[in-house]
DODO-157084 format. One line per field, with one value per residue: residue number from 0; x, y, z of N, C-alpha, C in turn. Coordinates in pm, whole numbers, plus 50000, padded with zeros to 5 digits. Atoms other than C-alpha are relative to their C-alpha. Example, Ala and Ser with C-alpha at 12.3 -4.5 7.8 and 13.67 -1.06 7.14 Angstrom:
BEGIN
seq	(0, 1)
n_xx	(50089, 49918)
n_yy	(49881, 49881)
n_zz	(50000, 49994)
ca_xx	(51230, 51367)
ca_yy	(49550, 49894)
ca_zz	(50780, 50714)
c_xx	(50090, 49923)
c_yy	(50120, 50109)
c_zz	(50000, 50073)
END
This chain:
BEGIN
seq	(0, 1, 2, 3, 4, 5, 6, 7, 8, 9, 10, 11, 12, 13, 14, 15, 16, 17, 18, 19, 20, 21, 22, 23, 24, 25, 26, 27, 28, 29, 30, 31, 32, 33, 34, 35, 36, 37, 38, 39, 40, 41, 42, 43, 44, 45, 46, 47, 48, 49, 50, 51, 52, 53, 54, 55, 56, 57, 58, 59, 60, 61, 62, 63, 64, 65, 66, 67, 68, 69, 70, 71, 72, 73, 74, 75, 76, 77, 78, 79, 80, 81, 82, 83, 84, 85, 86, 87, 88, 89, 90, 91, 92, 93, 94, 95, 96, 97, 98, 99, 100, 101, 102, 103, 104, 105, 106, 107, 108, 109, 110, 111, 112, 113, 114, 115, 116, 117, 118, 119, 120, 121, 122, 123, 124, 125, 126, 127, 128, 129, 130, 131, 132, 133, 134, 135, 136, 137, 138, 139, 140, 141, 142, 143, 144, 145, 146, 147, 148, 149, 150, 151, 152, 153, 154, 155, 156, 157, 158, 159, 160, 161, 162, 163, 164, 165, 166, 167, 168, 169, 170, 171, 172, 173, 174, 175, 176, 177, 178, 179, 180, 181, 182, 183, 184, 185, 186, 187, 188, 189, 190, 191, 192, 193, 194, 195, 196, 197, 198, 199, 200, 201, 202, 203, 204, 205, 206, 207, 208, 209, 210, 211, 212, 213, 214, 215, 216, 217, 218, 219, 220, 221, 222, 223, 224, 225, 226, 227, 228, 229, 230, 231, 232, 233, 234, 235, 236, 237, 238, 239, 240, 241, 242, 243, 244, 245, 246, 247, 248, 249, 250, 251, 252, 253, 254, 255, 256, 257)
n_xx	(49879, 49957, 49889, 49876, 49982, 49967, 49861, 49911, 50001, 49920, 49859, 49960, 49992, 49881, 49883, 49979, 50089, 49931, 49961, 50115, 50055, 50068, 50120, 50098, 50054, 50087, 50122, 50079, 50066, 50092, 50118, 50076, 50068, 50098, 50118, 50090, 50085, 50086, 49961, 49971, 49875, 50001, 49877, 49892, 50021, 49957, 49855, 49947, 50030, 49918, 49866, 50005, 50069, 49965, 50119, 50093, 50142, 50071, 50066, 49908, 49914, 50085, 50023, 49874, 49976, 50102, 49964, 49878, 50036, 50066, 49894, 49925, 50088, 50011, 49872, 49993, 50111, 49986, 50119, 49971, 50048, 50019, 49894, 50046, 49932, 49866, 50014, 50025, 49885, 49876, 49960, 49954, 49874, 49890, 50007, 50044, 50117, 49941, 49944, 50110, 50080, 49913, 50002, 50132, 50008, 49912, 50052, 50126, 49974, 49901, 49869, 49911, 50005, 49865, 49964, 50048, 49974, 49859, 49977, 49891, 50045, 50105, 49938, 49932, 50105, 50074, 49909, 50003, 50136, 50015, 49925, 50080, 50117, 49955, 50002, 50138, 50084, 50135, 50097, 50125, 50048, 50122, 50116, 50076, 49953, 49924, 49979, 49893, 49977, 49860, 49899, 50048, 49918, 49916, 49875, 49931, 49860, 49924, 49904, 49891, 49993, 50115, 50068, 49961, 50098, 49994, 49947, 49904, 49920, 49856, 49969, 50078, 49931, 50081, 49989, 50026, 50119, 50094, 50058, 50119, 50012, 50129, 49961, 50086, 49902, 49869, 49978, 50029, 50075, 49992, 49926, 50003, 49913, 49972, 49872, 49998, 49896, 49978, 49988, 49887, 50054, 50109, 50117, 50037, 50138, 50075, 50100, 50092, 50116, 50079, 50065, 50112, 50022, 50141, 50019, 50060, 49912, 49861, 49923, 49943, 50007, 49974, 50113, 50031, 49907, 50058, 49980, 49860, 49911, 49857, 49968, 49861, 49963, 49878, 50003, 49882, 49963, 50103, 49989, 50069, 50024, 49942, 50060, 50144, 50069, 50139, 50100, 50114, 50129, 50042, 50087, 50132, 50045, 49907, 50025, 49873, 50021, 49900)
n_yy	(50083, 50040, 49923, 50060, 49957, 49858, 49987, 50047, 49899, 49888, 50041, 50004, 49863, 49939, 50062, 49948, 50063, 49995, 50134, 50083, 50063, 49902, 49954, 50109, 50008, 49884, 50023, 50101, 49935, 49899, 50072, 50041, 49881, 49950, 50088, 49976, 49886, 50044, 49949, 49857, 49968, 50095, 49997, 50051, 50145, 50056, 49999, 50098, 50135, 50030, 50038, 50121, 50110, 50014, 49967, 49921, 50025, 49876, 49925, 49894, 50055, 50020, 49870, 49952, 50077, 49962, 49869, 50016, 50072, 49903, 49915, 50078, 50025, 49877, 49983, 50090, 49972, 49859, 49925, 49904, 50044, 49886, 49978, 50053, 50126, 49972, 49920, 50095, 50086, 49926, 50001, 50135, 50022, 49926, 50036, 49889, 50048, 50073, 49901, 49919, 50072, 50028, 49876, 49991, 50104, 49966, 49882, 50029, 50091, 49936, 50063, 49906, 50005, 49968, 50079, 49937, 49857, 49973, 50051, 50097, 50125, 50059, 50055, 50124, 50098, 50035, 50076, 50139, 50053, 50034, 50123, 50110, 50030, 50039, 50146, 50047, 49925, 49969, 50089, 50012, 50138, 50000, 50074, 49918, 50017, 49890, 50020, 49914, 50021, 49998, 50038, 50077, 49968, 49880, 50016, 49874, 50017, 49878, 49975, 49907, 49900, 49911, 50000, 49884, 49892, 49942, 49864, 49996, 49879, 50018, 50011, 50111, 50128, 50117, 50104, 50127, 50001, 50111, 50042, 50084, 50077, 50066, 50126, 50117, 50101, 49935, 49909, 49861, 49935, 49855, 49959, 49861, 49987, 49869, 49992, 49930, 49900, 49911, 49867, 49917, 49907, 50078, 49930, 50020, 50047, 50001, 50107, 49970, 50085, 49931, 50082, 49936, 50046, 50005, 49915, 50075, 50108, 49952, 50090, 49937, 50089, 49928, 49951, 50098, 49981, 49930, 49857, 49983, 49970, 49976, 49907, 49961, 49861, 49988, 49860, 49956, 50099, 50037, 50144, 50073, 50137, 50097, 49987, 49995, 50065, 49957, 50107, 49945, 50066, 50078, 49937, 50063, 50052, 50105, 50120, 50059, 50021, 49937)
n_zz	(50003, 49867, 49944, 50049, 50139, 49997, 49954, 50107, 50106, 49949, 50005, 50142, 50049, 49941, 50064, 50137, 50098, 50129, 50041, 50038, 49880, 49915, 50070, 49995, 49864, 49981, 50078, 49929, 49886, 50054, 50049, 49882, 49946, 50097, 50012, 49887, 50036, 50111, 50133, 49990, 50069, 50111, 50076, 49915, 49994, 50128, 50014, 49906, 50049, 50118, 49956, 49918, 50069, 50141, 50079, 49921, 50020, 49969, 50107, 50044, 50104, 50119, 50062, 50058, 50122, 50098, 50052, 50080, 50121, 50089, 50055, 50099, 50114, 50078, 50069, 50116, 50092, 50040, 49959, 49895, 49869, 49910, 49903, 49872, 49967, 49949, 49878, 49892, 49974, 49974, 49859, 49966, 50072, 49938, 49858, 49916, 49926, 49888, 49908, 49947, 49902, 49886, 49922, 49937, 49897, 49888, 49934, 49931, 49889, 49914, 50017, 50069, 50147, 50047, 50120, 50124, 49998, 50029, 50136, 50000, 49938, 50083, 50121, 49963, 49969, 50121, 50085, 49951, 50021, 50142, 50023, 49944, 50084, 50134, 50003, 50009, 50094, 49953, 50063, 49925, 49992, 49919, 50050, 50094, 50137, 50057, 50143, 50051, 50142, 50043, 49901, 49886, 49883, 50006, 49925, 49971, 49960, 49978, 50106, 49967, 50107, 50011, 50130, 50082, 49985, 49866, 49991, 49890, 50007, 49979, 49858, 49944, 49990, 50035, 49897, 50069, 50084, 49985, 50126, 49991, 50124, 50018, 50064, 50021, 49963, 49987, 50112, 49975, 50107, 49988, 49880, 49957, 49884, 49946, 49931, 49873, 50009, 49886, 50060, 49958, 49902, 49941, 49950, 49861, 50006, 49876, 49996, 49890, 49976, 49899, 49899, 49933, 49863, 49965, 49881, 49891, 49954, 50008, 50084, 50118, 50117, 50126, 50078, 50106, 50110, 50114, 49979, 49961, 50112, 49982, 50107, 50019, 49980, 50079, 50047, 50074, 50101, 50096, 50024, 49894, 50047, 49910, 49868, 50029, 49890, 49997, 50003, 50072, 49982, 50117, 50098, 49985, 50129, 50041, 49920, 49954, 49856, 49914)
ca_xx	(44712, 44864, 45114, 45380, 45322, 45331, 45660, 45813, 45705, 45854, 46181, 46188, 46123, 46414, 46648, 46797, 46561, 46812, 46854, 46629, 46588, 46497, 46251, 46082, 46043, 45899, 45650, 45539, 45467, 45307, 45073, 44971, 44885, 44701, 44474, 44331, 44176, 43975, 43983, 44086, 44435, 44372, 44682, 44914, 44762, 44823, 45190, 45251, 45081, 45275, 45603, 45484, 45288, 45371, 45013, 44745, 44375, 44286, 44046, 44318, 44548, 44261, 44192, 44559, 44596, 44271, 44382, 44726, 44572, 44358, 44670, 44858, 44559, 44523, 44892, 44858, 44524, 44633, 44317, 44335, 44301, 44153, 44408, 44202, 44379, 44730, 44610, 44486, 44805, 45068, 45056, 45111, 45388, 45588, 45497, 45361, 45038, 45246, 45419, 45102, 44914, 45213, 45231, 44859, 44879, 45173, 45019, 44676, 44832, 45079, 45386, 45694, 45675, 46053, 46071, 45841, 45931, 46302, 46396, 46722, 46566, 46263, 46480, 46691, 46382, 46202, 46508, 46511, 46133, 46145, 46413, 46182, 45873, 46083, 46092, 45713, 45532, 45201, 44946, 44584, 44455, 44132, 43789, 43638, 43664, 43923, 43921, 44244, 44308, 44683, 44866, 44842, 45115, 45323, 45687, 45877, 46251, 46498, 46727, 47061, 46989, 46762, 46504, 46591, 46275, 46367, 46420, 46733, 46897, 47274, 47261, 47021, 47138, 46992, 46917, 46759, 46497, 46193, 46075, 45725, 45696, 45352, 45379, 45196, 45369, 45742, 45699, 45723, 45473, 45518, 45737, 45694, 45890, 46010, 46322, 46389, 46597, 46749, 46690, 46982, 46759, 46549, 46199, 46084, 45766, 45507, 45302, 44994, 44745, 44465, 44329, 44008, 43949, 43603, 43469, 43290, 43531, 43849, 43952, 44180, 44122, 44222, 43990, 43805, 44023, 43771, 43825, 44190, 44464, 44838, 44990, 45318, 45487, 45740, 45771, 46116, 46107, 45917, 46027, 45770, 45787, 46012, 45845, 45488, 45270, 44932, 44647, 44374, 44008, 43841, 43676, 43303, 43259, 43541, 43456, 43826, 43831, 44141)
ca_yy	(49293, 49109, 49274, 49028, 49113, 49483, 49445, 49249, 49512, 49787, 49592, 49539, 49908, 49997, 49774, 49850, 49610, 49576, 49199, 48933, 48762, 49078, 49195, 48853, 48843, 49195, 49103, 48798, 49008, 49284, 49032, 48898, 49251, 49348, 49043, 49146, 49450, 49245, 49427, 49768, 49754, 49571, 49685, 49613, 49267, 49204, 49305, 49094, 48788, 48817, 48790, 48490, 48281, 48146, 48179, 48421, 48360, 48719, 48926, 49192, 48968, 48887, 49256, 49338, 49058, 49159, 49522, 49421, 49180, 49463, 49675, 49399, 49318, 49682, 49683, 49386, 49491, 49855, 49971, 50281, 50202, 50447, 50603, 50458, 50121, 50260, 50507, 50214, 50012, 50285, 50309, 49933, 49928, 50199, 50056, 50392, 50213, 49985, 50283, 50491, 50220, 50131, 50496, 50488, 50160, 50273, 50612, 50479, 50223, 50464, 50288, 50476, 50561, 50588, 50314, 50462, 50814, 50782, 50749, 50569, 50312, 50264, 50209, 49946, 49771, 49782, 49654, 49341, 49305, 49309, 49041, 48827, 48860, 48813, 48444, 48426, 48541, 48707, 48435, 48390, 48056, 48155, 48003, 48297, 48266, 48480, 48506, 48645, 48692, 48743, 48683, 48449, 48585, 48892, 48878, 49161, 49201, 49460, 49621, 49798, 50009, 50309, 50326, 50554, 50751, 50823, 51189, 51176, 51509, 51560, 51585, 51292, 50946, 50637, 50372, 50085, 50010, 49783, 49584, 49439, 49164, 49056, 48689, 48390, 48106, 48183, 48392, 48764, 48970, 49322, 49505, 49824, 49967, 50259, 50377, 50487, 50799, 50993, 51358, 51596, 51831, 51606, 51709, 51754, 51562, 51607, 51302, 51367, 51122, 51286, 51142, 51217, 51199, 51086, 51347, 51082, 50788, 50991, 50715, 50827, 50682, 50770, 50983, 50751, 50697, 50836, 51178, 51122, 51264, 51252, 51538, 51674, 51995, 52074, 52453, 52463, 52172, 52084, 51721, 51531, 51205, 51024, 51159, 51070, 51001, 51145, 50907, 50976, 50903, 50654, 50776, 50715, 50650, 50394, 50037, 49960, 49810, 49994)
ca_zz	(66411, 66705, 66937, 66817, 66450, 66528, 66715, 66428, 66175, 66394, 66420, 66043, 65974, 66202, 65997, 65652, 65464, 65181, 65157, 65008, 65345, 65538, 65271, 65261, 65640, 65639, 65365, 65565, 65875, 65670, 65508, 65850, 65961, 65642, 65642, 65981, 65808, 65555, 65217, 65345, 65193, 64865, 64681, 64972, 65002, 64632, 64639, 64950, 64802, 64478, 64669, 64868, 64614, 64269, 64143, 64259, 64305, 64392, 64185, 64170, 63968, 63731, 63671, 63607, 63353, 63182, 63148, 63021, 62771, 62630, 62584, 62403, 62185, 62079, 61987, 61752, 61604, 61566, 61738, 61951, 62319, 62570, 62803, 63087, 63065, 63106, 63367, 63570, 63535, 63560, 63943, 63954, 63695, 63874, 64219, 64335, 64434, 64657, 64811, 64850, 65033, 65251, 65360, 65434, 65627, 65839, 65910, 66001, 66234, 66390, 66261, 66138, 65766, 65729, 65464, 65199, 65306, 65232, 64864, 64934, 65166, 64942, 64634, 64811, 64943, 64609, 64423, 64643, 64619, 64239, 64242, 64458, 64236, 63922, 64018, 64000, 63684, 63757, 63678, 63779, 63905, 64077, 64032, 63843, 63468, 63295, 62915, 62768, 62397, 62390, 62717, 63012, 63241, 63317, 63422, 63586, 63625, 63740, 63483, 63514, 63207, 63166, 62889, 62595, 62668, 63030, 63107, 63321, 63394, 63411, 63791, 63837, 63939, 63770, 64034, 63841, 63582, 63582, 63283, 63258, 62996, 62876, 62776, 62635, 62813, 62789, 62473, 62522, 62322, 62454, 62707, 62905, 63191, 63395, 63573, 63927, 63955, 64242, 64150, 64156, 64353, 64581, 64674, 65030, 65087, 65359, 65451, 65661, 65804, 66000, 66324, 66508, 66884, 66991, 67237, 67443, 67458, 67392, 67154, 66872, 66524, 66166, 65957, 65712, 65409, 65161, 65323, 65410, 65191, 65173, 64980, 64853, 64960, 64689, 64673, 64518, 64276, 63963, 63967, 64173, 63980, 64226, 64541, 64449, 64752, 64660, 64740, 64490, 64540, 64310, 63994, 64046, 63673, 63660, 63772, 63828, 64182, 64302)
c_xx	(50039, 50116, 50134, 50028, 50040, 50146, 50097, 50006, 50084, 50149, 50051, 50018, 50122, 50129, 50014, 49903, 50060, 50057, 49874, 49933, 49920, 49872, 49891, 49935, 49906, 49868, 49909, 49924, 49900, 49872, 49912, 49919, 49888, 49874, 49904, 49905, 49908, 50051, 50039, 50123, 50021, 50134, 50116, 49991, 50049, 50152, 50067, 49981, 50086, 50140, 50002, 49938, 50036, 49882, 49899, 49856, 49917, 49935, 50093, 50092, 49923, 49977, 50126, 50028, 49901, 50033, 50123, 49971, 49933, 50104, 50078, 49915, 49986, 50128, 50006, 49888, 50002, 49874, 50038, 49936, 49981, 50113, 49967, 50078, 50139, 49994, 49972, 50126, 50127, 50041, 50045, 50136, 50116, 50002, 49960, 49875, 50044, 50046, 49891, 49927, 50082, 50007, 49870, 49987, 50083, 49946, 49875, 50020, 50114, 50132, 50089, 50000, 50137, 50038, 49948, 50030, 50142, 50033, 50109, 49959, 49895, 50059, 50070, 49900, 49932, 50087, 50000, 49863, 49981, 50076, 49923, 49886, 50042, 50005, 49860, 49920, 49861, 49900, 49876, 49954, 49875, 49885, 49917, 50062, 50072, 50031, 50102, 50027, 50147, 50098, 49939, 50086, 50079, 50124, 50065, 50144, 50066, 50105, 50105, 50013, 49872, 49936, 50043, 49906, 50004, 50063, 50089, 50089, 50146, 50039, 49922, 50083, 49902, 50023, 49981, 49874, 49914, 49941, 49882, 49980, 49867, 50024, 49883, 50089, 50134, 50026, 49958, 49932, 50016, 50070, 49977, 50088, 50013, 50134, 49984, 50125, 50009, 50022, 50121, 49959, 49877, 49886, 49985, 49852, 49937, 49894, 49910, 49887, 49924, 49934, 49891, 49985, 49851, 49977, 49943, 50097, 50145, 50088, 50046, 49998, 50025, 49871, 49971, 50075, 49939, 50012, 50145, 50085, 50144, 50039, 50147, 50020, 50134, 50012, 50115, 50038, 49882, 50001, 49936, 49977, 50048, 49933, 49849, 49925, 49852, 49907, 49874, 49873, 49963, 49908, 49865, 49951, 50088, 49979, 50127, 50002, 50103, 49984)
c_yy	(49966, 50086, 49946, 50043, 50147, 50021, 49957, 50099, 50120, 49967, 50000, 50141, 50073, 49945, 50051, 49946, 50007, 49865, 49921, 49939, 50100, 50051, 49892, 49990, 50117, 49982, 49899, 50064, 50104, 49934, 49953, 50118, 50044, 49914, 50016, 50117, 49968, 50057, 50147, 50041, 49901, 49994, 49943, 49849, 49933, 49992, 49904, 49858, 49963, 49954, 49865, 49879, 49998, 50032, 50068, 49967, 50126, 50062, 50106, 49952, 49982, 50132, 50052, 49929, 50039, 50136, 49991, 49930, 50094, 50091, 49927, 49975, 50124, 50027, 49916, 50026, 50143, 50081, 50093, 49953, 50123, 50011, 49940, 49876, 50025, 50083, 49909, 49923, 50075, 50000, 49863, 49975, 50078, 49983, 50117, 49961, 49923, 50099, 50084, 49927, 49958, 50122, 50011, 49899, 50037, 50120, 49972, 49909, 50048, 49924, 50097, 49980, 50032, 49924, 50065, 50149, 50039, 49937, 49895, 49866, 49931, 49935, 49868, 49889, 49951, 49918, 49852, 49938, 49956, 49873, 49878, 49963, 49963, 49848, 49943, 50086, 50022, 49916, 49989, 49855, 49990, 49928, 50081, 49993, 50125, 49967, 50102, 49967, 49977, 49942, 49908, 50023, 50127, 49974, 50136, 49969, 50135, 50013, 50101, 50110, 50083, 49984, 50123, 50119, 50067, 50138, 50010, 50121, 49975, 49984, 49886, 49872, 49887, 49892, 49860, 50016, 49879, 49969, 49906, 49933, 49925, 49876, 49905, 49880, 50068, 50105, 50142, 50066, 50152, 50033, 50149, 50011, 50143, 49995, 50077, 50086, 50077, 50140, 50076, 50101, 49933, 50089, 49974, 49967, 49995, 49892, 50024, 49898, 50062, 49900, 50080, 49941, 50005, 50079, 49925, 49897, 50041, 49908, 50072, 49901, 50081, 50051, 49897, 50031, 50071, 50152, 50031, 50029, 50010, 50094, 50037, 50148, 50019, 50140, 50040, 49906, 49972, 49851, 49926, 49855, 49897, 50005, 50012, 49924, 50033, 49879, 50058, 49922, 49925, 50082, 49929, 49938, 49885, 49877, 49931, 49990, 50068, 50150)
c_zz	(50142, 50046, 49948, 49856, 49994, 50040, 49891, 49883, 50043, 49994, 49857, 49945, 50055, 49940, 49857, 49896, 49859, 49959, 49967, 50123, 50085, 49934, 50004, 50138, 50029, 49927, 50070, 50116, 49954, 49952, 50116, 50055, 49908, 49998, 50117, 49972, 49882, 49868, 50002, 49920, 49884, 49926, 50079, 50012, 49872, 49991, 50099, 49948, 49880, 50040, 50071, 49930, 49852, 49908, 50092, 49965, 50021, 49876, 49944, 49889, 49870, 49927, 49931, 49868, 49890, 49937, 49909, 49868, 49900, 49935, 49891, 49877, 49912, 49922, 49872, 49898, 49948, 50028, 50115, 50132, 50089, 50101, 50136, 50040, 50057, 50127, 50120, 50039, 50038, 50147, 50050, 49938, 50060, 50152, 50090, 50079, 50124, 50106, 50066, 50112, 50122, 50091, 50078, 50114, 50122, 50077, 50080, 50120, 50089, 50005, 49923, 49849, 49940, 49874, 49873, 49993, 49969, 49865, 49996, 50056, 49913, 49875, 50029, 50028, 49872, 49905, 50040, 49977, 49855, 49967, 50051, 49906, 49858, 49986, 49979, 49902, 50058, 49920, 50089, 49999, 50086, 49933, 49900, 49862, 49951, 49855, 49951, 49854, 49967, 50102, 50105, 50125, 49975, 50085, 50018, 50038, 50015, 49891, 50047, 49896, 49997, 49862, 49921, 50018, 50137, 49997, 50124, 49983, 50029, 50147, 50067, 50001, 49968, 50104, 49940, 49917, 50029, 49865, 50026, 49864, 49997, 49914, 49979, 50023, 50020, 49892, 50034, 49881, 50002, 50131, 50028, 50123, 50047, 50071, 50131, 50007, 50131, 49945, 50052, 50104, 50063, 50049, 50149, 50002, 50138, 49992, 50121, 50004, 50116, 50095, 50069, 50140, 50031, 50128, 50120, 50057, 50006, 49917, 49874, 49884, 49875, 49938, 49892, 49872, 49879, 50016, 50037, 49877, 50047, 49888, 50000, 50027, 49931, 49944, 49912, 49887, 49907, 49973, 50117, 49962, 50101, 50137, 49988, 50109, 50004, 49991, 49938, 50033, 49874, 49911, 50006, 49870, 49951, 50089, 50051, 50152, 50089, 50000)
END
């Protein structure tokens, strides 16, 4: 990334990032930085592009729509669907994939991880981000063929109400909900969602990115991401849902590209 882009990202991270304008400007600079690393940060690239473009041509959007279409089709045909499909989409639907890769990007590039590392700041940022992408249904317009049986777009919106299935404790604070609507044109066919909660007993989370110093050149660089791990240190809490930062390795038997 250029020195100017880096400086703008640092300035943005030092600000509250709780308005539509500030979040949009941060996403623009983040996208500029990410594209200099080719396909290293695929998920981060996807979430940036979604906020900046009405239609997506990326392979990532095609895969998400394909997985979601399989889920909707299984619902209407009453055929059991392998858990693999929801396991693939869950980190996208609760934005933990966005958060995980942002932590990784900031750590590997020696930028402050205060935004994804602070629940209050992250919730405010994510709330504004969701409002931005709610104006643009997730649609694919790339050159590769995409055959969908049930849906052709996905719309997301922020909700002020928790889902009945949400496990919210008496000391927890509901922040906002997210609804994902699988649609054919404007017609909604199926909805899923999740809620963001501030735990009554917050977890303490340790984020670690390892660096290696070359013994010859003395150059410092991040450990390759396939051996790099971020992990949680929550010795006094059993609620790790909100503070989820674990970066998992890819399943070698799963062709899912993320």
